[in-house]
ROPA-911624 format. One record per residue: x, y, z of N, C-alpha, C in turn. Coordinates in steps of 0.2 Angstrom, whole numbers, plus 5000, padded with zeros to 4 digits. Layout:
<atoms>
XYZXYZXYZ
...
</atoms>
This chain:
<atoms>
474646265007474246295001473546255000
473046294999472446274996472246304990
471846274987471546304980470846324981
470746394979470046424980469846424973
469146414972468846414966468546494965
468746524959468546584958468046584952
467446614952466846604948466346554950
465846564947465346514950465246464945
464946404947464746344943464146344942
463846354936463146364934462746294937
462246284940461946234941461246224937
461046274935460446274931460446234924
460046194923460046154917460046194911
459746264912459646304906460446334905
460846334909461446364908462046304908
462546314902463046274902463546284907
463946244910464346244916464846294914
465146334919465646394918466346364921
466746344918467446324920467646364926
467746334932468046374937468846374936
469046434938469846444937470146434945
470646394945470946384951471546434952
471546464959472046504960472446484967
473046494967473446454972473346514978
473246484984473046524990473646524994
473946574996474546595000474246615007
474446575012474246595019474746635023
474646695025475046745028474846765035
475146745040475046755047475446815050
475146865053475446925055475246945062
475546995064475347015072475047095072
474747115066474547185067473747195067
473547245071472847265071472847335070
472247365072472247435070472447465064
472747525065472947555058473447515053
473947485057474447435054474147375051
473547345054473147295051472847315045
472547375045472147405039472747415033
473347425035473747435030474047375026
474147335031474347255028473747235024
473147235025472647215022472547245015
472747305015472747355009473347325004
473947305007474447275003474247214999
473947175004473647115002473147114996
472647164997472147174992472447204985
473047244986473347274980473647214976
473947174979474247114976473847064972
473447044977472847004974472547034967
472447094967472147124962472647144955
473247134957473647144951473847084947
473547024949473646964946473146924947
473146864943472646824944472746744946
473446734947473646674949473746654956
473746694960473846694967473346734971
473146704977472746734982473046744988
473246794991473546794997472946795003
472946765008472446775014472846795020
472746845022473046875028472646855034
472946845040472646825046473046855051
472646885056473046905063472946855068
473646835071473646795075473846815083
473746875084474046905090474546945091
474846975096475446995096475946965094
476646995094477146965091477346895095
477346895101477446835104476946775102
476246795103475746745101475846725093
476046765089476046745082476546695081
477246705085477746655083477446595087
477146605093476946535096476446495092
475946535089475446505084475746475078
476346495075476646475070476946405071
477346405078477646355080477246295081
476646305084476246245085475846225079
475746275074475446245067475946205064
476646215065476946185061477046115064
477046095071477046035074476446005072
475946035070475246005068475245985061
475646005057475646005050475146045047
475046105051474546155048474746225047
475446235046475746295046475646335040
475646405041475546445035476146445030
475946475025476646485020477146545022
476846595025477246645027477046675035
477546675038477446685046477846755047
477546795050477946865053478146845060
478946855061479246835067479546905069
479446925075479746985077480546975078
480947025077481647015077482046975082
481746975088482046935093481946855092
481446845087481446775086481846745080
482346785079482646765073483146715074
483446705080483846645082483446585083
482846595086482346545087482246505080
482046545075481846525068482346495064
483146525066483646495062483846425065
483646415071483746355074483246305073
482646315070482146275068482346235062
482746195063482946145057482346115054
482346125047481746085044481046125043
481046185048480446215048480346265043
480946305041480846365037481246345030
481146385025481546385019481746455018
482446465018482746525017482546565011
482346635012482046665007482446675001
483246675002483646684995483446604991
483246554994483146494990482346504987
481946534990481246534988481346584982
481746644982481746694977482046654971
482546624972482946594967482446544962
482146504967481746444964481046474960
480846534963480246554960480346604954
480946634954481046664947480846734949
480546754954480346824956480846874957
480646944954481146984955481546994962
482146984963482446994970483147014969
483347074973484047094973484247114980
484547054983484847064990485147134992
485547154987485847224988485447284987
484847274987484347334986484247354993
484247314998484047325005484647355009
484347405013484947445017485347405023
485947415023486347375026486147355033
485947415037485747395044485047355045
484647355039484147295040484347245037
484647235031484847165028485247135033
485747155036486247115041485947085047
485347105049484947075054484647005052
484547005045484146935044484546895039
485246905038485646855034486046815038
486246765034486846715038487546735037
487946695040488646715039488946735032
488546695028488746705020488446765017
488046805020487746865018486946845014
486846785014486246755012485546775016
485046795013484546825016483946765019
483946765025483546705028482846725027
482646775030481946805030481946875027
481346895024481146955021481047005026
481547065027481347115030480647145028
480247155034479547185032479447255036
479447245042479247305045479747315050
480247365048480847385053480847445056
480947455061480847525065481447525070
481547595073482047605077481847655082
482047665088481747705091482047775092
481547815093481647905092481347925099
481447995100481148035105480548075102
479948065104479348105102479248155108
479048215106479048275109478248305108
478048325114477348345115477548425116
477548465110477748535111477248585114
476548555115476148595118476248585126
476448525128476548515135477148545137
477648555133478248575135478148665136
477748695131477648755132477148775137
476748725139476248745144476648745151
477248705152477648705158478148755157
478248795152478648855152479248835150
479348775146479948755144479948775135
480548785133480548805126480548735122
479948735118479948665114480448645109
480848705108481348685104482048665107
482048655114482448645118482948585115
483648595116484048535113483948465117
483748425115483648365118484048295115
484648315113485048265108485348225113
485548245120485848205124485448195130
485548135135485148125141485448175146
485948205145486148255150485648325150
485448335143485048385141484348375144
484048305142483448275144483348285152
483948265155483848275163483648345165
484048395161483848455164483148475162
482948465156482348475154481748445158
481948385161481448355165481348395172
481948425174481848455180481448525178
481548555173481148615172480348595170
480248535167479448515167479248495173
479648475177479248465184479148525188
479648565187479548635191478948675188
478848655181478248705178477548665179
477548605183476948575184476748515180
477248495175477048435171477048375176
476548335175476548275180476848215177
476848215169477248155167477748195162
478348185164478848215160479148165154
479248105156479548055152479047995153
478947955147478647895147478947855142
478947785142479247745136478947685134
479047665129478747595127479347555126
479147485126479747435124480347455128
480347455135480947475139481647435138
481547375137482247335136482447355129
482047345124482247365117482547435117
482247485119482547555119483047565124
483047555130483447575135483947535137
484047465134484547425135484847405128
484347375124484647345118484947405113
484547455112484747515107485247555111
485147565117485547605121486347575120
486347505121487047475119487347495113
486847485108487147485101487247565099
486847605102486947685101487647705104
487847675109488447695113489047645111
488947605106489447555104489647515109
489347495114489547435119489147375119
489547325121489147265119488547245124
487947225121487447195125487547115127
487847095122488047015123488747005121
489146955123489746935120489746905113
490246885110490146855103489746885098
489946955098489647005093488946995093
488647005101487947005102487646945099
487946895099487746825097487746805090
488046845085488046835078488646785077
489246785082489746745080489746675084
489146655088489146595091488646585096
488446525097487846515102488146525109
488846515110489146525117489146595119
488646625118488646695120488446715127
488546765130488446785137488146855137
487646875141487446935141488046985144
488047045142488447085144488047165147
487547155148487047215150487147245156
487647225160487747245166488447285167
488547315161489247355160489147425163
489647455163489547535167489147575163
489147575157488747625153487947615154
487847535154487147525154486847545162
487247515166487147535174486947605175
487447655172487447725173486847745170
486647725165485947755162485347735166
485347675168484747655172484647675179
485247685181485347735187485047795188
485247825182484847895181484147895179
483847845176483247835175482847815181
483147775185482847755191482847825196
483347865196483147925200482547965197
482547965190481948015188481247975190
481347905190480747875192480447895199
481047895203480947915211480647985211
480848035207480748105208480048105205
479748055201479148065196479248105190
479848095188479848135181479948085175
480048025178479947965173479347925175
478847905171478247875174478247805170
478247755174478247685170477547665170
477447645163476647615162476547545161
477147515158477047435157477647415152
477647355150478247325146478147335139
477647345137477547345128477447425127
476847435125476847505122476247535126
476047525132475647545136475647625136
476347655137476447725137476147765130
476047725125475847765119475247795120
474647765124474047795125474147855129
474647855134474747915138474947985134
475447965129475748015125475248035120
474947995117474348015112473748055115
473648035121473148075125473348145127
474048155126474248225128474548225135
474548175138474748175146475348175148
475848165142476548165143477048205139
477548235141477848285137478348255132
478748195135479248165131479048095131
479248055125479047985124479647945120
479847905123480347865119480047805117
479947795109479547745106479847735100
479547685096479747665090479547715085
479947725079479847765074479147755070
478947685072478247665069477747695073
477847725079477247755082477047815078
477247835072477047885068476247885066
476147825065475447805062474947825066
475047795074474547815079474547885081
475147905082475247975085474948025080
475048025074474748065068474048055068
473748005069472947995069472648025075
472948015081472648035087472848085090
473448115090473748175094473348235092
472948265097472748335096473148385099
473848375097474348425101474948425095
475248485095475848495091476448445093
476648405089477248355091477748365086
478348335088478848325083479248265086
479648245081480148185083480848205082
481248185086481948195088482348135088
482948135086483348075087483348045094
483547975096483447955103484147985106
484048005112484548045115485147995117
485648025118486347985120486748025125
487047985129487448015134488248035132
488248095132488948125129489548105132
490048085129490548055132490547985134
490047945131489947875134490047835127
490547795128490647745122490847795115
490547775109490647805103489947835101
489547845106488947885104489047955101
488547955096488047925093488347875088
488247805088488447765084487847755079
487447695080486847695076486347645080
485847665079485347625083485147565079
484747505082484647455079483847435078
483747395073482947395072482647345076
481947365076481447315079480947295074
480447275076479947255071479947175069
479847165062479847085061480047075054
480147015052480346995046479846935044
479746925038479446875035479746805034
479546755037479846685037479346635032
479746615027479346555023479346495027
478846455027478846385030478946335026
479246275028479246215024478646185024
478646125020478046085021477446095015
477646145011477146155006477246114999
476846124995476946104988477446144985
477946104981478446144978478346204973
477846174970477546224964477246284967
477046274974476646344977477146394979
477846384980478246424983478346484978
478146474972478246534967477646584969
477046574971476646624973476946654979
477346624984477546654989478146704987
478546674983479046724979478746784976
478246784972477946844969477646894974
477346864979477146914984477646944988
478246914990478746934993479146994989
479146984983479447034978479047094977
478347084978477847134977478047174983
478047144989478147194995478847234995
479247214991479947254991479947294986
479447304982479547364977479447434979
479847474976479947544978479347574980
478747564976478147594978477747584984
477747504985477447484990477947504997
478547494997478947515003478947595004
478847624999478847705000478147725004
477647695001477047695004476947675012
477247615012477247585019477647635024
478247655022478647705026478247765028
477947795023477547865024476947855028
476747805027476047795032476147765039
476747735040476847695047477347725051
477847755047478547775051479047715051
478847655049479347605048479847635043
480447605043480947625039480847595032
481047635027481047605021481547545019
481447475018481947435018482347435013
482247465008482647475002482847545001
483447564999483747624997483247664992
483047624987482647654982481947694985
481647644990481047674992481247744996
481747745000481947805003482147864998
482347854993482547904987481847934984
481347874983480847894980480347944985
480447934992480047964998480348034997
480948034997481348104997481048144991
481148114985480948144979480248174978
479748134982479048154982478948214988
479548234991479448294995479048285002
479048205004478748175010479048215016
479848205016480148235021480048305023
479948345018479948425018479348435022
478748405020478148405021478048385029
478348325031478248295037478948295041
479048355043479748365046479848325053
480448285052480548235057480448165056
480148155050480048075048480648055045
481148085044481748065041482248035046
482148075052482648055059482747985059
482247945059482447865060482847835055
482747865049483247835043483947865044
484047935046484747955047485047925052
484647915057484947885063485247815062
484947775058485047715056485647705052
485647755047486147755042486747795041
486747845046487347895047488047865048
488147795051488647775052488647695051
489147665049489247595047489147545054
488647505054488647465060489247435062
489347435069489947385071489747315074
490147285076489947225080489347225086
489447295089489047305094488347335092
488347365085487747395083487447365078
487747295075487247275070486647235072
486547225078485947195081486047145085
485547105087485647055092485346985089
485646935091485446875088485546815095
485146815099485046775105484546725105
484746665107484246615108483746635114
483146615114482646625120482646695121
482646735116482746805118482046845121
481446805118480846835120480846815128
480946765130481046745138481546785142
482146805138482546835141482246915142
482046935137481647005137481147005144
480846955145480346955151480746955157
481446925158481746935163481947005164
482247035159482447095159481847155161
481347145158480847185161480647175168
480647125171480547105178481047145182
481747145181482247165183482247245183
482047275177481947345176481447375181
480847335181480347355186480547355193
481047315195481347325202481747395203
482047405197482347475198481847535199
481347535194480847595194480547585200
480347535204480047525210480547545216
481147555215481647575221481947515225
481647455222481847395226482447365225
482747385219483447355217483947425214
484447415215484947465212484947435205
485347485200485347465192485747405193
486347405196486947355196486647295199
486247295204485847225206485447195201
484947245199484547215193484947195188
485447225184485747195178486147135180
486447135186486947075187486447005188
485847025191485246975191485046945184
484846995180484646985173485146945169
485746965170486346925167486446855169
486346845175486346775178485846745176
485246765176484546725174484546715167
484746765162484746765156485246715153
485846715155486446675154486146595155
485746585160485546515161485146495155
484746535153484346515146484746515140
485246555139485646555133486046485134
486246465139486646395140486146335138
485546345140485046295138484846285131
484846345128484746355121485346335117
485946345119486546325116486546235117
486446215123486446135123485946115118
485346135117484846095113484946115105
485346155104485546165096486246165094
486646125098487346115096487246065090
</atoms>
């Protein structure tokens, strides 16, 4: 924390000195640019204008991986921010960073700021709590994958835009129709591991990893090479071979293709809403993520992506009050409802969802409630609560590489996932050894 001086100190001998008022400065590092970056900036400005004791200073530090790495490097140098945005796969890494973070439940209790842990929806809260149900980091931007549909592209290919796309069996049939109708990009995806393995596993209630997906212990092993996952990736590999599924990259490169109107179907985060609404010059809608009928317990519930806010240790004790006040502000119903409606991220509190519905937003923006329903229709199981795996960012890199082997036709789905398990398990054992 630093102190910023608000007001000017008169230097003229004709003016008496004006006492400067010191405000506590809260450094907040995040990973957002574009429209999301603008909305974060607006939140910070609103908080700063609402009181005169604290000034939050927001700083963009790159993508999710870069922001996490920047935070780690800053802590080692003794220059850490007060609040660090960390994507969900970095949760285990942050939990293992003893002495680097201060649990949110402690910060809120010490600050005296308004905080009700039971206000957060279960599917979100469970991801960021310890075994005692205490919140370690504050949920901030939580999303889940959905299916985006370019209705104009469907119509142009002679396919009914209202076709049932609830199952992958139906999606496969529609992809055949789209190709026959001249559509060159039937399906594109963002975040392939998150959507087509991590969420796929949760949605079908099959394990992605042992030990309750890592929640029950560090001695977990990957289980992503099971029959359900292999069957799904085999089907996608066939679609890729036939030119019905187009692979564009590991992150969200496919978003540009869909927003430009080049693809008919797009599996992407619900948070794609902000960009698609702003850029798409075609009629679109959003559907639930498809599932394979008859596989596992589908549809169970999908899991969240996005990030949470971690409070870093090493600051002056008195300064954590400002952090608590800002986190409390971010959780208020008005702020959360606005964030949800403008971005497509989930409302992290039940009250924000109720406020959004009461305002008529879902009626005016059909489909925007899909993600909320998809996440909350069923109580999460051990397989659908989320993932808590060490070195998961690196493991995702391995998975991406193996998936690319499937799309290129160089490996079968079984070969690729067996290799991903072997390579990923080696990283899990290393993480376990380092954090015993």
